[in-house]
N, C-alpha and C positions, 0 to 999 in steps of 0.2 A: 294793486294798488300797496305796492312795497312789502308784498308776504303780510300782511295783516290786514284785519277787521277794523275798522276806522270809521270817526264822522267825523262830520263836519263841526268848528264853531263858529262862532258870529265873523270870522273873517276868513272865512272859508280853507280853513289853514284843516290839515288831517290830523287828528289824534287819536291815537292808538287805541281801540275800545277792548280786547282782548290779547292774550300771550300764551302760547303755547309753554305748561307749566310741566306737561309730563307727555312721558310716549314709551307704549308698550310694543315690543315683536310682537306677534302672534307667533308665529312658527309654522305657520300653514295660513294658506288662503281663506278669510269667513266668507257671508255673502251676503246677502241684503234682507234675510229674517231671521240671521243665526246672531240678535244680540235683544235685549231686555232688561228693563230698567228695576230695581225694588226698592221699598222703603218699608221701613218698620214700622208701626204705629206708634212705639215709645220715642222714635227720635225723627229729628229733622233728618238725618244723615239717609242718602242714598245710596244704591249700590248700583255694582253696573253686571251683568252677566254679558260674555261674550264667548262663541262658541267656534269653531274652526271644521273645515273638513277631514282635521284627523283626528275628529275625536274629542277633543282639550275644550275645556271651559273654562274661562278663567273669571274671578269676581275681582273687577274693581274697586276698591276702598281705602276709606281715611286711616290710616295710622298713625300713632304718635310717635314722631321721632327727635332727638335733640338737636338743633342745631338746625331743623326746618325754616323755622321762622328769620333764617337771612335771604332762604329764597322762596319762600310763601310770605302772605299775610298773617298768617296762625303757625302754631309751632305744632303743624300736623305734613305728612308728606304722604303718596299715595303709595297704594303697593297693587298688585297685581297675582295672584294668587291661582294655582288653580284649584278646581273642585271637583273632585273625584264622583264621578255621579256612575251609579251601578248600572248594570246589563248596557252600559256602552263598550264593546266589544273594541280594539285596538284599530282593527283594520276598516269600524265603521265609521262612516260620514254624518257629522251634523246637517241636517236642511232646516228647519227653523228652531227657534225659541218663544216661551212666552211665558208669563206668570201673573198672580194677586194672589188678594186673600181672600178666603172663604173664610164665610160662620160656619162656625163648628158645632151644631146642634146637640154635642155630647156634654162640652163643658161651659158651655156657655161662652164661647170665646172665639176669636178667629185664629187663623192658621195660614200658612204662606204654602199657595200650592205652585209648581213650574212643569211645565209641559217641554217635552224636548219631542225634537220626531227626529230619525236617521234613517240611514240605509245602510244596508250589510250587504256588501260588493260580493264577499266572500262566503257565502253559505258554508254551512258543513257538508252540503254535499254539492261539490263543485261544480254539476253540472246542471243544476236548477240556475233560477233565473233572480236576481237580485233581491232583498227581502228588503221590505221597509216594515217600521215598528214605532209605536207613538207611547211613550215611558212618560208616566205622571207621577212626581214625587212631591209627598206631604208625611211630616212626620208628626205623627197623634198621640206618643206619650208625653203626659204633662211635664211641663216645661223646654218644650223641644221642639212649640211650633214656628219657633224665628231662626231653629239653630241649622245653620246650611249647611253643615256637615253631616249632622245626624240624617237630615234629610233628604241629601243625593242620596244615602242607602234603604231608603223606605219606597220602594219603587213597584206601582203596577205598568207592567207589561204588555202593551198590545199588537197584535199583529195588525199590517193593513195588508188591503188588497190595491190599495192606489197606489201612486205616486204624490208626495204631500208636500205641500205648497206652505202659505202661509199661514201664521197658528196667532190667531186673536180670540181674545174673550168678552163677553156680551154678558148683558143681565136677560132673563125671563121672568115672567111672571108664573108666580106656581102658588096657588091657595095662599093670596093676598101674601106672600113673600116676594121679596127680590132676590134672586138668585144667580150666583153668576156663573156662567162655564163656556167651556170652551169651544172656539168655532174651528175649523180647520178644513182649507179648501184643499183640494185632490184633480189630479189628474183625470180622473171620470166626469170630469166638468160640472159637480157637485160640492158643496159646502155642508161637513159631515160636524155634527154638533155633540159632544159629550158632555156627559152633566151626573155629578157626583150625590152620594146618598149620603143619608144622616151620617154614618161612616166613612163618608171622603173616598168611596170607592166610586170611579166615574166606567163609567158605561155608556156606546150610544145610543142617544134619540132621534127619530125622524125629525131632522131640522126645518121642517115646513109646518109641521105641528107649532113650533114657537116662531118661528120666522120662515112666515110665508110668500114676504118678499124673497125670496133666495130660493124660488121653486123654477123650474124650466131655465136653467142659465145655458147659453150657446156658446158657450167656452171655456178654457180652462181658468180658473179665478187667479190672477195673481196678485193681486191688494183688496183689501174689503177695510169697511170701517164703521162701527159704528157708535150713536149716540146716542142717550137717553136724554128726553127736555118735558118739560113742564105739564103737564094733563094729561099724563101716561101719555106722550107721543116718544115714537122712538124715529132718527132721518139713518138711514141705511145704504151705500153707497160699495159699487165693489167693481173696478176693472177689468178686465180678461187678456188674454193674451191676444187676440183679433180682433182689439180695441173695442171691444163691447162696455159701453159704461152704462152703470143701472143707479139710479136713486130713488129711493123709498120714503114717504110719510107713511109711519104704521101705528094703528090703535095697540096699545101693548097688552091692555086689559080683557082686549076682545081677538087681538093676535089676528087684524082687520088690514088691510092693505088700502091706506084712504090714497092714496096717488102713486106713480108708479112713472118715470119719466128715465126715456132710454136714448144711447145718442151713439153711434160709432165715428172710433178716431182713426187716424192712420199710424200703424206701428202699437205693439205691444204696450200697454197700460202698465206703468212700474211705478205707482202709488198712487192712492186715493186719500185726501184728508179732514176732513171736518171739522170747522173752525168756524169761530167766532173774533170778530175784530176788535173787538175786548177784551183784556185779560178780564178772567172771571175762575174766581176760586169754586170749586165742584161739590155741590153742596149733599151731607151725607143725614143719612137716614140715624136719625136721634135715636131711635128706640134701637137698643143693642141684638135684641132677633130679630128684624127686618122687617117688622110688622109694614104694612102702610096704613097710616092715619087720614092721611090729607095728599091734595094731589100735588102741594107741595115737598111734598120729599124728593123732588127730582130734581135736576142742573141746570138745563139753559131752556132760554125760549125757542122755539123750533124758528120762529120767523127771523132770527140773530144767524141761522146757522147756514155757512157758507162752505164751497166742496174746492180744496185744490187736485187737478187731476194733473198727472206727469206722464209723460210720455218715451217711449224710447227713441222714436223719429221725428215724432211734432214737438210744436212749443207747448210749454205748461199752460195751463188756461187757470182762471177761477171762474165758479160759477157761484153767484152774490142770490143771499136767499133763497136759496134750493128749496126749502120748504113750501112757499108761495107763488114762484116763477119757474121752479123748475130747471130744466138746464136752457134756459132760454138769453137770462143775462151773464152774458159771456165777458169777464176779460183777460187777456192775453198778458202773458209775462214775457217781454221785449229782452231777445238775446239769450232765452231761454235756450233755445235749440242752437247754438253756435258755440258750445264743447262740450260737442258727443254728446251720448244718450246720456238724460236724470235717470239715476240711478234708485235715487233716495230724497226725501223731502222731510220737512217738519217746524211744527207752526209755533212761537213761543215770541215772548216779547225781548227782545236783546237789547233796545236801550232803555228801559225802564221807564218811559212814556204811558204805559200804559195802554198801546195799542199792540197787538199781533206783528210780527215782517214775519214773513216765508221766508224759507231758508233750503236751497235746494243744492243737492251734491251732486255731482257728476262724472263719466268716465273720465273726463277728460281733465281729470284734476282739480277745479276749478268749486268753490263753496260759493253760492248766490244769495245773496241777502236784497229779498224786496221790500219793500217800507208802503205801507198804505200812505193816500193822498189822498183826500177829502174836498171837493170846492166848497169855498169861505164867501163871507160875503161881497160881492161886486166879481166875485172871480166867476170866469166863463168855463175855466175847464173843467174838465167832467171827472169826476174819481177813479181814481187811476192806482196802479202799484208798478214802481220803479225801483230800479234796480240803484240800489245803494254804494253795497260795498262788496267785494270780494276778495277771495283768499285763493292761492295757490298751493297746492299740498305738490308732493312726490310720488304720489301714488295715486291711481283710478279710489274714489268714493264707494262707500254702499253702504253705509246707516249714519244717520245724524240720530242726536237727539240730544235734549236738554233737562238737567238733574241737577240738584244739590247734591255733590259727591264731597264737598269738601266739609258741610255741614256750618257752614257758615251766614245761612239764609240767603246768599247769590245761588244765581244757577250756573253750573259749567256747562260749557259745547262739548259732546263729546261725538268723534266724527270717527268711524273706524273707516278706513282707508282696505285696500285689498290686503297688506299682510300687519296691520298695526291698527293701532289705537290712539288717540291724539286727544288729549285734555287741555282745553281752551278758557281763558280764565280771565275775567275779569278786570279793567285796570282797577286797583283798588281804590286809588288817589280817585279818578273820575267817580267811582260808587259810592265812595265816602260822598262824595260832594253832592250827591245827585239825592241823598238818602238825608242828608242834611238840608237843601231845599223843602224838600216833603213835611220835615219836622218845621221847618220856618211856616209853611204855608197850615197847619194844620194848629197856631196860636195865633188869635186874633191880632187886629194892628195895634199901638201902643197911642195912647190917649196923649195930647197936644202937651202935658206938664209931665209926660215921662220923660224916664231920663235914655237919652239920644244913643244907639246902639250902632254897632254894627254890621253890615251885612251879613258876612258869612264867612267861611275858615278858607282862605283861598287856596289851590294847590301847592304853592310855592310854601307859606306856614307849616301846612301839612308834610313836604318831605322834609325840612329842616328839623322836625322833629326826630331827637335821638331816641336808640332804645331804651335810655334808663329816664329820660327827659319824662315828665308830669306837664301837661298842656298847662300854657302860664294863662293869663286874664287876657295875652295879646290874641292868643291862640282858640281861645274858648269863641264858640257859639253864641254872640250874643242876642237874641230875638226879644222880643215883646212878647212878658210875659203877664200871664193871668194866674189865679189863684195858686195854680201848679208849676207856677215856674222852674220852681226850686227842683222837679221832678225832671222836667228837661236839662233843664244843667247837669245833671247826673247822667242823665243819658248821653248828652254831649263829651261830658269826661271821657266817659268809656270808649266811644268812638274815634278820639283822636288821639287817646292813650293808648301810645305803643307798651307800656310800662304794666300787660296785665299778660293769662298765659294764655288767652287763643288770641285776643284782639280782634274779635268776629264782628262781623254785622249779623245781628240775629232778627231782623225786620225782610218778612218774607216779600215784600211789596216789592223791592229792587233786586 
C-alpha cells in the first residue's frame, strides 16, 4: 500500500498514518528475543534496548537537538548510543534481553533490573563446548537505580547448563506481596525462575512452586506470556518448537491450576500474546511496599483475555476468551501465512479508537496490521479480524514494539529488522485532529441560546500555521463550553500552536 501504513477515510482514500522518522544500522544481526523497552517511573519517556549477535547493546532514546523541529513535531531527535554492559566478552553473542522495575526493600524505592542471556563461543579452553550465561544488572547505590550506564557495570554473572531462549518476567505471590521475577525458557524443555532477595541478589528457584502450569513441558518453549487478572487469577500461555500450545488459568494465592488447555499446531510457534480487545491501563498497587489489601489490586478481567498465536509454518490464529472457552473459540488471521514465516507480533491501538489492533512481522519483510470487527445491530456477519494495512520493509522483521520514544504522549512503532531498527511515528496532523475530537466529546452540548461554534480544526488550517504564528480565532477549536470552557480553550491553544518549546501532545489516550 505504497510503502506506508494507511487508513481509509469516508471517501475510501488512503491516508498515511505512520511515517518512518529514524533508522539505525545495528552493525550485525539481531534476533527475535534481543530487544526490550524501558520506562522510568518519573517520566513518560520510554527507551528501547536492542542487542546483536556480536554482543553490542544499543539504547534508543530521545535527545534535544537544535533544528529537529523542522523534521519532527518537536525539538527532539532520536539517538542510539551503545551501552557497555560488563561481563559480555567481545566474542560473545547475545540471545535474549528483558527488563523490569523491582521494589527495593532496603530503601523503600524501586530500581531498574536488566537481564541478558548470552553464549560464549570461544571459552578459555578451546576444546570445551560453548558456554551459556545469564547476566543480571541492577545498581543499588542511592541515586543510581535508573542510571543505565552505572547499572551496566553491576553484574550478577550466572552460568547456565542449558541453551537459553525467551527471557520474560512475571509476578509471584510471596508472603502477601507481589514480587517480580525472571522466567527463562531453555533447551532442557523447562522454564527456569530466577528470584531476587531483599538485596536484589538473584538465584534460581523451583519454577513449579510458583508456576505449577509450567511443569511437564513436552518441548522447548520458544515463547511465553503471563498476565495477572483480578481476583488473584493468572493466565499463562506458551508455545514450543514442536507446535505444542498450552494455556492455563491459575489461582495465584494458592498456586493452583484451575484449568489447562492444550493443542498441537503445525510447525514451531514463534510467539504467543495475551491481550484484551479494548485498551486498558494496567492498575498498579497503590501501597509502595507491594502489600495486597484487596483483590482489586490486579489488572484485567480474566474473561476479557484473548490469545494470539503465530506459527512459522501455519496461519496465525486468535483464541477468544481463553479463560472460559480455552482453545475452542478460534479465529484465523487471513493471509498471515502468505508472506513467509511470521516471526514476531505486537498488540496495540494503532488508530487511537480505543480498540487494540494486531501487528505481525514476517520473514518476508511485511508488516501486517489486523483490525477487530464485531457485528452490529442488523448485521449478520460474524466477528473477525481483518487485514487492514500492510507495509513492506527491505529486510526480514524480527521484533515489533510500541512505546513512547519521543515523550510526546503518542506511541511510536519500533520495528527491528535483520540488521537495523525502524522508528515509525504517527502523522501528527491526524493525531492532533483525533485528540481534538476526543476533547470535544468530553464537554456537554451547547444550549439553544448559546453562541454557534465551529466544528473542529481542519487539517488544512493546522498545516497552514507557520512556526512563529499563534493560532487565530479561526484556527482555534471552538467547542460547547461548560464552566471550565476557558480551560479547554487554553489546552487547544497549546495543541494548535507551534510557537512553543516542544509542541507535544501529552494526553496518553492518543
